[in-house]
C-alpha positions in Angstrom: 0.0 0.0 0.0 2.8 2.4 0.9 4.4 2.0 -2.5 1.1 2.4 -4.3 0.3 5.6 -2.5 3.8 7.0 -3.2 3.6 6.2 -6.9 0.2 7.6 -7.3 1.2 10.8 -5.6 4.3 11.2 -7.7 2.3 10.6 -10.9 0.1 13.7 -10.2 1.1 17.2 -11.0 -0.2 20.3 -9.1 -2.3 21.4 -12.1 -4.0 18.0 -12.1 -5.7 18.8 -8.8 -6.2 22.6 -9.2 -3.1 23.7 -7.3 -0.6 26.3 -8.4 2.8 25.2 -9.5 5.7 26.6 -7.3 8.5 28.4 -9.1 11.0 26.0 -7.9 10.2 22.4 -7.4 12.6 19.5 -6.8 10.5 16.4 -6.2 8.3 14.9 -9.0 4.5 15.0 -8.6 2.6 16.3 -5.6 4.2 16.9 -2.2 3.0 14.8 0.7 1.6 18.0 2.2 -0.5 18.6 -1.0 -2.2 15.2 -0.9 -2.7 15.3 2.9 -4.5 18.7 2.5 -6.7 17.4 -0.3 -7.6 14.3 1.8 -8.2 16.3 5.0 -5.6 14.4 7.0 -2.3 15.6 8.6 1.0 15.5 6.6 2.5 13.5 9.4 -0.2 10.8 9.1 0.3 10.7 5.3 4.1 10.4 5.8 3.6 7.4 8.1 1.3 5.7 5.6 4.0 6.0 2.9 6.7 4.8 5.3 4.6 1.8 6.4 4.5 3.1 9.9 0.9 4.1 10.2 -2.1 2.2 11.6 -4.6 0.6 9.3 -6.5 3.4 7.7 -10.3 3.4 8.1 -12.6 3.1 5.1 -13.5 6.8 5.6 -9.8 7.8 5.3 -9.3 5.6 2.3 -12.3 7.2 0.6 -10.8 10.6 1.2 -7.4 9.4 -0.1 -8.9 7.9 -3.2 -10.6 11.2 -4.0 -7.4 13.2 -3.3 -5.4 11.0 -5.6 -8.1 11.1 -8.3 -8.3 7.3 -8.4 -10.6 5.5 -10.7 -13.0 3.0 -9.2 -10.7 0.1 -10.0 -7.8 1.9 -8.4 -9.9 2.7 -5.4 -10.9 -0.9 -4.9 -7.3 -1.9 -5.2 -6.4 0.6 -2.5 -9.0 -0.8 -0.1 -7.8 -4.4 -0.6 -4.2 -3.3 -0.1 -5.3 -1.7 3.2 -7.0 -4.9 4.3 -10.6 -3.8 3.7 -13.1 -5.3 1.3 -13.8 -3.0 -1.7 -16.9 -0.9 -1.3 -20.0 -2.1 -3.2 -20.4 -0.2 -6.5 -23.7 1.7 -7.0 -24.7 4.3 -9.4 -24.1 7.7 -7.8 -21.5 6.3 -5.4 -19.8 8.9 -3.2 -16.5 8.2 -5.0 -16.3 11.2 -7.3 -15.6 10.4 -10.9 -12.0 11.5 -11.7 -13.0 13.1 -15.0 -15.5 15.4 -13.3 -12.9 16.3 -10.7 -10.4 17.2 -13.4 -12.9 19.7 -14.8 -13.8 21.0 -11.4 -10.2 21.6 -10.5 -9.9 24.0 -13.5 -12.9 26.1 -12.6 -11.2 28.5 -10.3 -13.4 31.5 -11.0 -16.7 29.8 -11.6 -19.1 28.2 -9.0 -19.3 24.5 -9.6 -20.0 21.3 -7.7 -20.4 17.5 -8.3 -23.7 15.9 -7.2 -25.1 12.4 -7.2 -28.4 11.4 -8.8 -29.8 11.4 -5.3 -28.9 15.1 -5.0 -26.0 14.5 -2.6 -23.4 17.2 -3.0 -20.1 15.3 -3.2 -17.6 18.2 -3.7 -17.8 21.9 -4.2 -15.3 24.6 -5.2 -15.0 27.9 -3.2 -17.4 29.7 -5.6 -20.2 27.1 -5.1 -19.8 27.3 -1.3 -20.2 31.1 -1.5 -23.2 30.8 -3.8 -25.0 27.8 -2.3 -23.5 27.4 1.2 -21.5 24.4 2.4 -23.5 21.4 1.2 -21.0 18.6 2.0 -21.2 18.9 5.8 -24.4 16.9 6.2 -24.5 13.3 7.5 -27.1 10.5 7.5 -30.3 11.1 5.6 -29.5 14.8 5.4 -26.7 14.1 2.9 -29.4 13.9 0.3 -30.7 17.2 -1.0 -34.0 15.4 -1.8 -34.4 14.5 1.9 -33.6 18.0 3.1 -35.9 19.5 0.5 -39.0 17.5 1.6 -38.3 17.2 5.3 -35.8 20.0 6.2 -38.3 22.9 6.8 -38.3 26.4 5.3 -34.5 26.9 5.6 -33.7 24.3 2.9 -36.0 26.0 0.4 -34.8 29.6 1.0 -32.3 29.2 -1.8 -35.1 29.3 -4.4 -37.9 31.9 -4.9 -41.2 30.6 -3.3 -43.0 30.6 -6.6 -40.6 27.9 -7.9 -41.0 25.5 -5.0 -43.8 23.4 -6.4 -42.0 23.0 -9.7 -38.7 22.1 -8.0 -40.5 19.5 -5.9 -42.1 17.9 -9.0 -38.8 17.9 -11.0 -36.7 16.5 -8.2 -39.3 13.7 -7.6 -39.3 12.8 -11.3 -35.5 12.8 -11.2 -35.5 10.4 -8.3 -37.8 8.0 -10.0 -35.4 8.0 -13.0 -32.5 7.4 -10.7 -34.3 4.4 -9.0 -35.0 3.0 -12.4 -31.3 3.0 -13.2 -30.3 1.5 -9.9 -32.7 0.3 -7.2 -30.1 -0.7 -4.6 -31.6 -1.3 -1.2 -30.4 2.0 0.3 -32.1 3.8 -2.6 -35.4 2.0 -2.1 -35.2 2.8 1.7 -34.8 6.5 0.9 -37.9 6.4 -1.2 -39.8 4.5 1.5 -38.7 7.0 4.2 -39.7 9.9 2.0 -43.1 8.4 1.4 -43.6 8.2 5.2 -42.2 11.6 6.0 -43.6 13.9 3.4 -47.2 13.9 2.1 -46.1 16.3 -0.6 -43.5 13.8 -1.9 -46.0 10.9 -1.6 -48.5 12.8 -3.8 -45.9 13.6 -6.4 -44.4 10.1 -6.4 -47.9 8.7 -7.1 -47.9 10.6 -10.5 -45.2 8.3 -11.8 -43.4 11.1 -13.7 -39.9 10.2 -14.8 -37.1 12.7 -15.4 -37.8 15.1 -18.2 -36.3 18.1 -19.9 -36.1 21.3 -17.9 -34.9 24.9 -18.3 -31.4 25.2 -17.0 -31.8 28.8 -16.2 -32.3 29.2 -12.4 -33.0 32.1 -10.0 -31.1 31.6 -6.7 -31.6 33.7 -3.6 -28.4 34.7 -1.8 -28.5 35.8 1.8 -26.5 39.0 1.2 -26.8 39.7 -2.5 -30.4 38.8 -3.2 -31.7 37.1 -6.3 -29.1 35.9 -8.9 -30.2 34.5 -12.3 -27.8 31.9 -13.5 -27.4 29.3 -16.2 -26.7 25.8 -14.8 -24.7 23.7 -17.3 -24.6 20.0 -16.5 -22.0 17.5 -17.4 -23.0 13.9 -16.6 -21.0 10.7 -16.2 -21.8 7.9 -18.6 -24.1 6.1 -16.1 -25.8 9.4 -15.2 -25.0 8.7 -11.5 -23.0 11.9 -11.0 -23.2 15.4 -12.5 -21.0 18.4 -12.6 -23.1 21.6 -12.2 -21.5 24.8 -13.5 -23.1 28.1 -12.6 -22.6 31.1 -15.0 -24.4 34.3 -15.8 -24.7 36.4 -19.0 -21.5 38.6 -19.2 -22.0 42.2 -18.5 -25.2 41.8 -16.5 -25.7 42.6 -12.7 -26.0 38.8 -12.2 -22.6 38.3 -13.7 -21.2 41.0 -11.4 -22.7 39.3 -8.4 -21.2 35.9 -9.3 -17.8 37.5 -9.8 -18.1 39.1 -6.3 -19.1 35.8 -4.8 -16.1 34.1 -6.4 -13.8 36.6 -4.8 -15.5 36.3 -1.4 -15.4 32.5 -1.6 -11.7 32.4 -2.4 -11.0 34.8 0.5 -13.0 32.7 2.9 -11.2 29.5 1.9 -7.8 31.2 2.3 -8.8 32.4 5.8 -9.8 28.9 6.8 -6.6 27.4 5.5 -4.6 30.1 7.4 -6.1 29.2 10.8 
């Protein structure tokens, strides 16, 4: 495992993960500190893993490491086995972010973007998306799924959209869920539907319509706490199995909405730098 981690780290360049390239650089690939920061672990812990001195990493740590190293699903499964864990079950919309989507996201420094699963779970956001939509990767349990929060989370979850759009959003998200279940009806997905049917009369009524997916306008109006309403275009890039999507938020150049997005991008970057400096 130590050799695999080292070789995968050295095979990546800073630009591959959205990092700036230092003027002088001696070692090939990413530094240990770079990967540790991307995985959310300490540099010392990473060094011990590469030096075969660390404890057996947990599945949660391995998941973070696989994402940091931009591993494919086959490489992720290999890493789990090397660490003495069974490979995770593969499902559509798995929390393992598709490397191709991550590569695109890494290059969107000045544009809000995030990767979501087909169950509306936000898997990763850039700084601009956090400034625009709030931190959506912090949730645990059922609350990880935007669908669950939308139908059971109370008014706060819906404040991001104008009230006159709520009914349409509920209908579209329900139709999307039925399409997702049609592609993969794994037990945890069926349980989510069953729990929603018991928790939300609104969802139960919409589910009974049997609407499946559908074409929708990708122009959205979002409500930001400080800047008010912002009209954006949401461009979507899907994985081949439709289990994950990269959402990119832009606005027409030269409009007040574009100016607001640019301001949010600056604010998001400053906030991220402040957090890293603490």
